[in-house]
C-alpha positions as CSV (number, residue, x, y, z in Angstrom):
1,X,0.0,0.0,0.0
2,X,2.9,2.4,0.8
3,X,4.3,1.8,-2.6
4,X,1.0,2.4,-4.4
5,X,0.4,5.7,-2.5
6,X,4.0,6.8,-3.4
7,X,3.2,6.2,-7.0
8,X,-0.1,8.1,-6.8
9,X,1.6,11.2,-5.3
10,X,3.7,11.6,-8.4
11,X,0.7,13.6,-9.7
12,X,0.1,16.6,-7.4
13,X,-3.6,16.5,-8.2
14,X,-4.0,12.8,-8.2
15,X,-7.1,12.8,-6.0
16,X,-9.0,14.6,-8.7
17,X,-7.3,12.8,-11.6
18,X,-7.5,9.1,-11.0
19,X,-8.1,8.3,-14.7
20,X,-4.5,9.3,-15.4
21,X,-3.1,7.0,-12.6
22,X,-5.0,4.1,-14.1
23,X,-3.8,5.0,-17.6
24,X,-0.1,4.9,-16.4
25,X,-0.6,1.4,-14.9
26,X,-2.0,0.1,-18.1
27,X,0.6,1.9,-20.3
28,X,3.8,0.6,-21.9
29,X,6.0,1.3,-18.9
30,X,9.6,2.3,-18.6
31,X,12.4,1.4,-20.9
32,X,15.1,-0.8,-19.4
33,X,17.8,1.7,-20.5
34,X,16.2,4.4,-18.3
35,X,16.0,2.1,-15.3
36,X,19.6,1.0,-15.6
37,X,20.8,4.6,-15.9
38,X,19.2,5.3,-12.5
39,X,20.9,2.1,-11.1
40,X,24.2,3.3,-12.5
41,X,24.0,6.5,-10.5
42,X,23.1,4.7,-7.3
43,X,26.0,2.3,-7.5
44,X,28.2,5.2,-6.8
45,X,26.6,5.7,-3.4
46,X,28.2,3.9,-0.4
47,X,24.9,2.4,0.8
48,X,23.8,0.9,-2.5
49,X,21.9,-2.3,-1.7
50,X,19.3,-4.8,-2.9
51,X,16.6,-2.3,-1.9
52,X,17.7,0.0,-4.7
53,X,17.5,-2.8,-7.2
54,X,14.2,-3.9,-5.9
55,X,12.9,-0.4,-5.9
56,X,13.8,0.4,-9.5
57,X,12.5,-2.9,-10.9
58,X,9.2,-2.7,-9.1
59,X,8.8,1.0,-10.0
60,X,9.6,0.4,-13.7
61,X,7.9,-3.0,-14.0
62,X,4.9,-2.7,-11.8
63,X,4.2,1.1,-11.3
64,X,5.5,1.8,-14.8
65,X,7.1,5.1,-14.0
66,X,10.5,6.4,-12.8
67,X,9.5,8.6,-9.9
68,X,12.7,10.4,-9.0
69,X,11.1,13.2,-7.0
70,X,12.1,13.9,-3.4
71,X,9.4,13.4,-0.7
72,X,10.4,16.7,1.1
73,X,9.2,18.6,-2.0
74,X,5.7,17.6,-1.1
75,X,5.7,20.1,1.9
76,X,4.1,22.5,-0.5
77,X,1.6,19.9,-1.8
78,X,-1.9,20.4,-3.1
79,X,-3.9,20.5,0.1
80,X,-6.8,18.6,-1.6
81,X,-4.6,15.5,-1.3
82,X,-4.3,13.7,2.1
83,X,-1.0,14.3,3.9
84,X,1.3,11.3,3.0
85,X,2.9,9.3,5.8
86,X,4.9,6.2,4.9
87,X,5.9,3.4,7.3
88,X,8.8,0.9,7.5
89,X,10.3,-1.3,10.3
90,X,13.9,-1.3,11.5
91,X,15.3,-4.8,10.7
92,X,17.4,-5.4,13.9
93,X,14.6,-4.4,16.2
94,X,12.0,-6.4,14.2
95,X,14.2,-9.5,14.2
96,X,15.6,-9.3,17.8
97,X,12.9,-7.4,19.8
98,X,11.2,-6.5,21.9
99,X,12.8,-3.1,21.6
100,X,11.4,0.3,21.1
101,X,12.4,1.5,17.7
102,X,10.6,-1.0,15.4
103,X,8.4,1.5,13.7
104,X,9.9,4.1,11.4
105,X,7.8,6.7,9.6
106,X,8.6,9.1,6.7
107,X,6.6,12.2,5.8
108,X,7.4,15.3,3.7
109,X,8.6,17.1,6.9
110,X,10.4,14.5,9.0
111,X,11.6,10.9,9.2
112,X,12.3,8.9,12.3
113,X,11.3,6.4,14.9
114,X,7.6,6.6,15.9
115,X,7.9,5.0,19.4
116,X,11.1,7.0,20.3
117,X,9.7,10.3,19.1
118,X,13.1,11.1,17.5
119,X,13.1,12.5,14.0
120,X,15.3,14.2,11.4
121,X,14.3,16.4,8.5
122,X,13.3,14.1,5.6
123,X,15.8,15.9,3.3
124,X,18.6,14.8,5.7
125,X,17.6,11.1,6.0
126,X,20.7,9.2,4.9
127,X,23.1,11.9,5.8
128,X,25.9,11.2,8.3
129,X,25.4,12.2,11.9
130,X,27.3,11.8,15.1
131,X,26.1,12.7,18.6
132,X,23.2,14.6,17.0
133,X,25.4,16.7,14.8
134,X,25.3,16.7,11.0
135,X,28.8,15.6,9.7
136,X,28.1,15.1,6.0
137,X,25.0,15.9,4.0
138,X,24.2,13.2,1.5
139,X,21.9,13.5,-1.6
140,X,18.2,13.2,-0.5
141,X,16.6,9.8,-1.1
142,X,14.1,9.7,-4.0
143,X,10.8,8.0,-4.2
144,X,12.2,5.0,-6.1
145,X,14.5,4.3,-3.1
146,X,11.6,4.6,-0.7
147,X,9.5,2.3,-2.8
148,X,12.2,-0.3,-2.6
149,X,12.0,0.0,1.2
150,X,8.2,0.0,1.4
151,X,7.9,-3.1,-0.7
152,X,10.9,-5.1,0.6
153,X,9.2,-8.0,2.4
154,X,11.8,-10.2,0.8
155,X,14.5,-8.5,2.9
156,X,13.4,-10.7,5.9
157,X,14.4,-14.3,5.4
158,X,11.8,-15.6,7.9
159,X,9.0,-14.2,5.8
160,X,9.5,-16.6,3.0
161,X,10.9,-19.6,4.9
162,X,7.8,-21.6,4.4
163,X,7.9,-21.0,0.6
164,X,11.3,-22.4,0.1
165,X,11.4,-25.6,-1.9
166,X,13.3,-27.6,0.7
167,X,12.6,-30.8,2.4
168,X,12.2,-30.8,6.2
169,X,13.9,-28.5,8.6
170,X,16.9,-26.4,7.5
171,X,19.4,-24.4,9.4
172,X,19.9,-20.6,9.1
173,X,22.9,-20.8,6.7
174,X,21.1,-23.2,4.3
175,X,17.9,-21.2,4.6
176,X,19.7,-18.0,3.6
177,X,21.3,-19.7,0.6
178,X,18.0,-21.0,-0.7
179,X,16.2,-17.7,0.0
180,X,18.8,-15.8,-1.9
181,X,18.3,-18.0,-4.9
182,X,14.5,-17.4,-4.7
183,X,15.0,-13.7,-4.5
184,X,17.3,-13.8,-7.6
185,X,14.5,-15.6,-9.4
186,X,11.9,-13.0,-8.3
187,X,14.2,-10.2,-9.5
188,X,14.5,-11.9,-12.9
189,X,10.7,-11.9,-13.1
190,X,10.6,-8.2,-12.5
191,X,13.4,-7.7,-15.0
192,X,11.2,-9.5,-17.5
193,X,8.4,-7.0,-17.0
194,X,10.5,-4.2,-18.5
195,X,11.2,-6.2,-21.7
196,X,9.1,-6.9,-24.8
197,X,11.7,-8.3,-27.2
198,X,10.7,-12.0,-27.7
199,X,14.4,-13.1,-28.2
200,X,15.4,-11.4,-24.9
201,X,12.4,-13.1,-23.1
202,X,13.5,-16.4,-24.4
203,X,17.0,-15.8,-23.1
204,X,15.6,-15.0,-19.7
205,X,13.6,-18.3,-19.8
206,X,16.9,-20.0,-20.3
207,X,18.5,-18.2,-17.3
208,X,15.5,-19.1,-15.1
209,X,16.0,-22.8,-16.1
210,X,19.7,-22.5,-15.2
211,X,18.7,-21.1,-11.8
212,X,16.2,-23.8,-11.2
213,X,18.7,-26.5,-12.0
214,X,21.3,-24.9,-9.7
215,X,18.9,-24.7,-6.8
216,X,17.4,-28.1,-6.3
217,X,16.1,-30.0,-3.4
218,X,19.3,-32.2,-3.7
219,X,21.3,-29.1,-2.6
220,X,19.4,-28.8,0.7
221,X,19.6,-32.6,1.3
222,X,23.4,-32.5,0.8
223,X,23.8,-29.4,3.0
224,X,22.0,-31.0,5.9
225,X,24.4,-33.9,5.8
226,X,27.4,-31.7,6.4
227,X,29.1,-30.4,9.5
228,X,29.1,-26.6,9.9
229,X,32.6,-26.2,8.5
230,X,31.8,-28.4,5.5
231,X,28.5,-26.7,5.0
232,X,30.1,-23.2,4.8
233,X,32.5,-24.5,2.3
234,X,29.8,-26.1,0.2
235,X,27.6,-22.9,0.3
236,X,30.5,-20.8,-0.9
237,X,31.1,-23.3,-3.8
238,X,27.4,-23.3,-4.7
239,X,27.4,-19.5,-4.9
240,X,30.5,-19.6,-7.0
241,X,28.9,-22.1,-9.3
242,X,25.9,-19.8,-9.7
243,X,28.1,-16.8,-10.6
244,X,30.0,-18.8,-13.2
245,X,26.7,-20.2,-14.7
246,X,25.2,-16.7,-15.0
247,X,28.4,-15.3,-16.5
248,X,28.6,-18.1,-19.0
249,X,24.9,-17.5,-19.9
250,X,25.5,-13.8,-20.3
251,X,28.6,-14.2,-22.5
252,X,26.6,-16.5,-24.8
253,X,24.0,-13.7,-25.6
254,X,24.0,-12.0,-28.9
255,X,26.0,-8.7,-28.9
256,X,23.8,-5.7,-28.4
257,X,21.9,-3.6,-25.9
258,X,20.3,-6.5,-24.1
259,X,23.6,-8.2,-23.5
260,X,25.2,-5.0,-22.1
261,X,22.2,-4.4,-19.9
262,X,22.3,-8.0,-18.5
263,X,26.1,-7.7,-17.9
264,X,25.6,-4.5,-15.9
265,X,22.7,-6.0,-13.8
266,X,24.5,-9.3,-13.0
267,X,27.7,-7.5,-12.2
268,X,26.0,-5.5,-9.4
269,X,23.1,-7.9,-8.5
270,X,24.8,-11.2,-7.6
271,X,27.4,-9.7,-5.2
272,X,24.5,-7.9,-3.4
273,X,22.5,-11.1,-3.1
274,X,25.5,-13.0,-1.7
275,X,26.1,-10.1,0.8
276,X,22.4,-9.9,1.5
277,X,22.1,-6.3,2.4
278,X,18.8,-4.4,2.2
279,X,17.6,-0.9,3.2
280,X,20.9,0.5,4.5
281,X,20.5,4.0,5.9
282,X,23.1,6.2,7.7
283,X,22.0,6.3,11.4
284,X,21.1,9.8,12.5
285,X,21.0,8.5,16.1
286,X,24.6,7.2,16.0
287,X,26.1,8.1,19.5
288,X,23.1,10.2,20.2
289,X,23.0,10.7,24.0
290,X,19.4,10.0,25.1
291,X,18.3,7.4,27.5
292,X,15.3,6.5,25.2
293,X,17.6,5.3,22.4
294,X,18.2,1.6,22.5
295,X,22.0,0.7,22.7
296,X,22.0,-1.0,19.3
297,X,20.9,2.2,17.7
298,X,23.4,4.4,19.6
299,X,26.3,2.1,18.6
300,X,25.6,1.5,14.9
301,X,26.6,3.9,12.2
302,X,23.8,2.5,10.0
303,X,20.4,0.8,10.4
304,X,18.3,-1.1,7.9
305,X,14.7,-0.5,7.0
306,X,12.2,-3.0,5.6
307,X,8.5,-3.2,4.5
308,X,6.3,-2.4,7.5
309,X,3.8,-5.0,6.3
310,X,6.1,-7.6,7.8
311,X,4.8,-6.5,11.2
312,X,1.2,-5.4,10.3
313,X,0.0,-5.4,6.7
314,X,-1.7,-2.0,7.2
315,X,0.9,-0.2,9.4
316,X,-1.3,2.2,11.3
317,X,0.7,2.5,14.6
318,X,2.3,5.7,13.2
319,X,-1.2,7.2,13.3
320,X,-1.8,6.5,17.0
321,X,-1.1,8.7,20.0
322,X,-1.4,12.3,20.9
323,X,0.9,13.5,18.1
324,X,-1.7,12.7,15.4
325,X,-4.9,13.5,17.4
326,X,-6.9,11.1,15.2
327,X,-10.3,9.9,16.3
328,X,-11.1,7.4,13.6
329,X,-8.9,5.2,11.4
330,X,-10.3,3.5,8.3
331,X,-7.9,0.8,7.2
332,X,-8.8,-1.2,4.1
333,X,-7.2,-4.6,4.7
334,X,-6.6,-7.2,1.9
335,X,-3.9,-9.4,3.3
336,X,-4.0,-13.2,3.7
337,X,-3.4,-12.8,7.4
338,X,-5.6,-11.9,10.3
339,X,-7.0,-8.4,9.5
340,X,-8.1,-7.9,13.1
341,X,-4.8,-8.7,14.7
342,X,-4.5,-6.8,18.0
343,X,-2.0,-3.9,17.9
344,X,-0.8,-4.5,21.4
345,X,0.7,-7.8,20.3
346,X,3.0,-5.9,18.0
């Protein structure tokens, strides 16, 4: 839902122009060359991660637009549109709670931790801070990057554990390996949505077949039979095998734009999948002296944001409390989970 709303707000008068929004979604979409140009710029940034890849592919392939505007520019928005507030969760707190600091919200004016009541100007989110002082201003994040965060349920391995094609129980290392392969396949599917050339689509079919052959149930069976040291060595070898297989496939493509695009994507994508880094943000609370800040947030130079739907599909906690002064929340809920889940359990 966050991602859809971010797309709608690309039109300052969207609430009175819904026909145009529908037209964009049913249109031809974004050329791959344009999407890769954006990726090329982001690879120069120190916190480039899988979230950036996910954001540009979902924006180009699903939303069918490259929305490079900055959220802070919506401060002077058309007041006929509702005030936009987007939500995410902080990965460490989500995975290792119960800590305050799970909920993270972003609006045109400020971004920060809902439960802690600590925020920074949205234009400064991602800049470097220490002890509450700005050390280095970084370029403001754009909507494509935020959409990568707001739709990054895949960033959390536990979320898709049940969907892995493995037999029986698997340990954390094996799970991460299989999950990474699944994410790679999902990214290929998004990549396909930006392509119309039938030859290129056939080439991608071949790549997905290679991936399927390289990620079989036999891998998980063999991994479970190994001791931890042997397992680590085997996982490293399996990842190397994948890299070689993709490079061989890429080199066999016909010379041209598609081959160069594929080479660019695989060069940056596979190392990120192996590293498994999502939603990396410079921490504006680094060494910030306040008793309300959890130690892990004070001690880390970076934190990691993920899709708030991992915690609650409609993430309305940011709208609770005296700050918002809201009497009624209408929350359309279309998830497969329990739509009446009690907020206090979260």
